[in-house]
N, C-alpha and C positions, 0 to 999 in steps of 0.2 A: 714401645719406643718408636719401631719401625712405622707402627699404624699412624701416630701421630705426624710423625714426618712426611706419611704419605698424605695425609689429609692437610697439613699446611701445605704442600706440594702443589695439589689440587686447587687450593682455595688461591695461591699466586697466581696459578695458571688461568683459573677463572676470572680472577681481578684484571690481569692483563688483556684477557680476552675481550671483556666488558670495557675497559678503557677504549681499545680499540673502536668498539662502537660509538662511545661518546664523542671518539674524536670524527668519525665519520658523519655522524649528524651534526657537529660544529662546522665542519669542511661545507656540507650541502647549505646548512644556512648561510654561511658566509657569502659563499658564490651566488646564491640566488638573491641575497636583498642586496649585492652591490648597486649603488648609485640610488639607493632608496632615501637614504638620509645624509645629514653632514657629520654623522657619527664617526669618533676617529677610526680610521682606516678605511670606513666604506666608500668613500667616494673613489679610494683607489683601486677598488674590486670593479672592473668593466670590461667588457667584452672589445670594444673599439674606441678609440679616441680620434674625434674629427675637429680638424681646423684649417682655415685656410692658411693658402701658403704666404709665408713671411713672420717677421718675430711679431711676439707681442700680440697676438691676434686671440678672438674667443675660441675657447675650446668646449667639445662638447662631448661627453664620456657617456656610452650607452651601455647599462645594464640589462639584464633579464627583464627586468618589470620597472627600472626607475632609468632617469636621465640626470645629468649634473651638468651646470653650466658653469665656467670658469672665464669669466670677463675681463681678469685682471686685479679689478678692483673686489669682488666677492665671490665667492663659491656657493650655488644653491643646488640643492639636489631634490628631485620630487618624483611620485610613482607618474609614470606616464603610459604604461600598458592598457591599451585601447583607445587612448586618446587622440584626437586628432592635433594638427599643428597648432591650430587656431586656439584651442584649449589650453595647450603647455603653455603658449605665448603669452596668453592672458593670466595663466596662473603666475608664471615667473614676474610678470609686470607688476603684479601683487607682492612680489617679496623683492623690487626695486631693481629688476633687470630690463635695462631698456628694449622696446620692439624695434631695434635694428632691423635692416633688412638682412645683414650676414646672419642674425641669429636666427631668423626666421628661416632663411635656406639652410642651414646648417640642421636644423630642427626637424625640417621636414624631410631631410637626407636619412637623418637618426632615427625615426620612427619608422621610415620603411625599413631601414635595416633590422629595427628591434622586434618587427612583426612578421616580416615577411624572409627574412635571408636567416635569423637565428633562431630556428625553432628549438623551443624549450624542453628538449628532450630531459634534459636533468631533473625538472621539475617532476616529469613523469616517473622517472627513476627513483626519486626519493618517496614517490607516493607507495610505489611498490616495496620499497624498502621498508616503510611503515607498516604494511600488510605483514611483511615477513617479521619483523619486531613482536605484531600481535601474535603469530603463529607460534614463535619461538616462548612467549610468555605461556601459551596456553599448554607447550610442549613441557615448559618447566613444571607446570602445575599438576599436568597428568603423571609426571614422574614422582612426585612429591605425594600425591594421593591417587594413586594407581585404583581404577575400577575393574574388578575380576570380570564383571558380565561383557566389558568393554577393552578387551586386552589389545586389540588392534591400533586402538586411540593414539598412544604416543607415536607408533610409526607413522600414522597420517599424519598428524602434526609435525613429526620431523619432516617427513616428504614436503609437506606447504613450505617450511621454512627453508629448505633447500632450493625449492622451486622459485619462490620469490626472491631469494638471494641471489641467484643465477641469473634472473630476469632483471634485477636492479643493476648487477655488473655489467652485464649485456649492453642496456641503455646508457648507463654510464661511460663504458668505452666509446660506443657511437657517438654520444654527446662532445667528449674530449677532441675525439679526433674531427668531427666538423668542426667543432669552434676552432681548433688549432689553424686545419687545413683554411677554412674560410676567411679566418682573420688575416692570414697571410696572403690569401689571393686579393683580397680588398686591399692590402698594404704594397702589393706589387701592380696592381691595377691602376692605383692613385699615385704611385710614383714614378711610371712610367709613361714619358711624353706621347709615344706612338699609341697608347691605349687612351687615356684620358687628356684632358685640357691642362691637368696640371694645379688648378687653382684651389681645389680640395685635399687637403691629406688626410690617410687615414693611417691609424698605427696601432697594433694591436695590445689588449690590456694583457699583460704578463702574469698577473697575480691571478686571475680567475683561471688561465689555462693550469697554472700550477694547483690550485686547487682542485680542479677537475680531476688532473692525472694523481694527486694523492687520494681522492674518494675513490679512485679504480684501484690504486695498489692497496690500499687498508682494505678495502671491500673483498679482495681478494683474499689477504690474510685472513680476514673475520670469518668468510666462508670456509677454507680449509681447517680454521681451528673449532668451528661448530662440527664440521664431519668428524672429527676425534673427539669431541668432548660427548657427541650424542651418537653412540654406536649402535648397529643394528644387529639383531637376530644373535643375542647372547655374547658378544665381544664385550665382556665385562668392562668396563670405565667407571673410576669412583665418582665422576662428574655425574653422568646420567646414563643409564643402562636401559634400554629399551627391552620390556617382557615379551616372552613368547605368547602366541595365543595358547589357548587351553588344550587346544586338540592337538598342539606339535612340539616334539621333544627338542632340546638342543642339538647343533649341529654334530654330527659322527655318532649319534646315538641312534640306533635302528629303532623300529617300531616293538619288538620284541623285547628291548632293553630299555623303553622309554617307561616312564613310572606310571604310564596309563593304560602301558598294554598294548598289542597291534590292533589295526580295528576289527571291531566285531568284538572285542573282548568285553567283559562287563566292567562297568565304573563303580568304583566304590566311593 
C-alpha cells in the first residue's frame, strides 16, 4: 500500500513539474509574439508605447518582432523586425492606415528602438531552453532503457540539462532586467523637458515585463525540481536514478566491500 502511495505521490510531483515547463514555454511564446497580430491580448504585449503629446493621438506599440498602430479608428499589427520605415508604412497603407507625417515619425523611432535598444536576449534564452528540453528527453530515455556499455550516458545528459537550464535562466534574468530598466529610462527621458523636447512620450509595457519575470521565477523552480528528480551517484529517487559506472561502487562502500572487489581483483 505504501508503495502505491509513493508511486502516486511521485506521479503527482512529476505532473506539477511538467506543468511548470508548459507554463514557461507559454510565457516565452506570449512575450516573443507580442504585437505580431491582432489576436486577443497579443497587441497588449509590448515593450514600449509611443505617442505624440496630447489626447487622441496615434499610438505605436513596439514588440520584439512586431509593431501595432492604433490611430483611434482601428488597430493594426504586423511583423516589422528587419524592415525599414518605408516598407512598414507601405504595409500599413495597404491595411487602410494613412501615410501621415506623425505615423512615419513614430514608426521611424519605434523601429530604431526595436532593433538597436532592445536586443532580443529572451529569444536566445528560449533557444537554449529548447536544447535543455531535448537533453531532458534524452535523459529520460536513457533511464528507461539503460545501456550497460555506456553507464555514464545518463549523467552526461543530466549535466547537459542542468547547464542548458542554468544558461537559459541567466539570459532570461538579463533580458528581464534590461527590459525593465530600458523601458523606465525611455519613459523618464521623454517625460522630462530638460532632457527631451516633450513632443513624443514613451510608456513601458507592463505585460511584457510581468511575463519575463514569470519566466525567471518559473524557470528557477523548474531547475530546482529537476535537480531533485534526477539525483547523482546513487541517491535513489523513484522518478529517476542515475546509475553508477560499472567500475565504481556506491558511496560509503570501500573497494574491498564492493561487489566487483578492489582494483586488480579478478572479474567474474
